[in-house]
C-alpha atoms as one frame of an Amber mdcrd trajectory, in Angstrom:
protein
  -0.064   0.203  -0.077   1.576   3.336  -0.944   1.166   6.448   0.809  -0.939
   8.941  -0.937  -2.375  12.437  -0.004  -5.852  13.306  -0.846  -7.406  16.741
  -0.912 -10.549  17.622   0.635 -13.238  19.665  -1.135 -12.795  22.434   1.835
 -12.169  26.258   1.016  -9.185  27.441   2.642  -9.827  30.044   4.740  -8.597
  33.814   3.970  -6.226  35.255   6.130  -7.895  37.675   8.292  -6.970  41.245
   7.973  -5.392  42.722  10.615  -6.249  46.353   9.997  -8.279  48.080  12.567
 -10.033  49.991   9.851 -11.878  47.393   8.312 -14.771  47.723  10.998 -15.121
  51.278   9.391 -16.282  49.416   5.971 -19.915  49.897   5.258 -20.767  52.632
   7.628 -22.384  55.779   6.655 -23.482  59.120   7.799 -25.725  61.821   6.425
 -24.008  65.292   5.139 -27.178  67.543   4.300 -28.823  65.755   1.415 -26.004
  63.367   0.547 -25.066  60.219   2.295 -21.242  59.463   2.720 -20.372  55.825
   2.885 -16.946  54.065   3.900 -16.371  51.712   0.674 -13.020  50.362   1.436
  -9.509  50.731   2.576  -7.185  52.956   0.425  -4.563  50.556  -1.294  -1.780
  52.963  -1.028  -1.956  53.844   2.483  -3.835  51.607   5.054  -4.309  54.281
   7.523  -6.722  55.838   5.158 -10.112  54.801   4.114 -12.163  54.989   0.891
 -15.648  56.922   0.794 -18.180  57.701  -1.764 -20.963  60.384  -1.934 -24.186
  58.647  -2.859 -25.616  61.863  -4.326 -23.139  62.051  -7.415 -20.725  59.165
  -6.877 -17.831  61.055  -6.054 -15.231  58.861  -4.366 -12.184  60.155  -2.370
  -9.910  58.956   0.556  -9.508  60.263   3.999  -7.916  59.512   7.549  -9.256
  56.771   9.116  -8.949  58.631  12.465 -11.266  61.546  11.190 -13.974  59.173
   9.945 -13.814  57.601  13.485 -14.347  61.166  14.909 -17.211  61.883  12.862
 -19.203  58.584  14.045 -18.151  59.153  17.257 -19.875  62.842  17.346 -22.839
  61.181  15.740 -23.284  58.669  18.914 -22.547  61.221  21.600 -25.637  63.481
  20.684 -28.300  63.272  22.871 -31.870  64.956  23.501 -31.906  67.375  26.268
């Protein structure tokens, strides 16, 4: 009997991203009539995120810390 390796049909797990900005993806906030949504992480600099405005489809990058600050302000507001 010869030793033979078999491959099971399970998918290989993708390596988890260690980027702390991953949790921002998909979050959005309203700025007047437009909604700004975080669509991904910038390929050139992992400390920046890509955002998109739904009003005209304009896309740009901004620092992840600034997006965190924006979302923190939204959470912190309370009615008196």
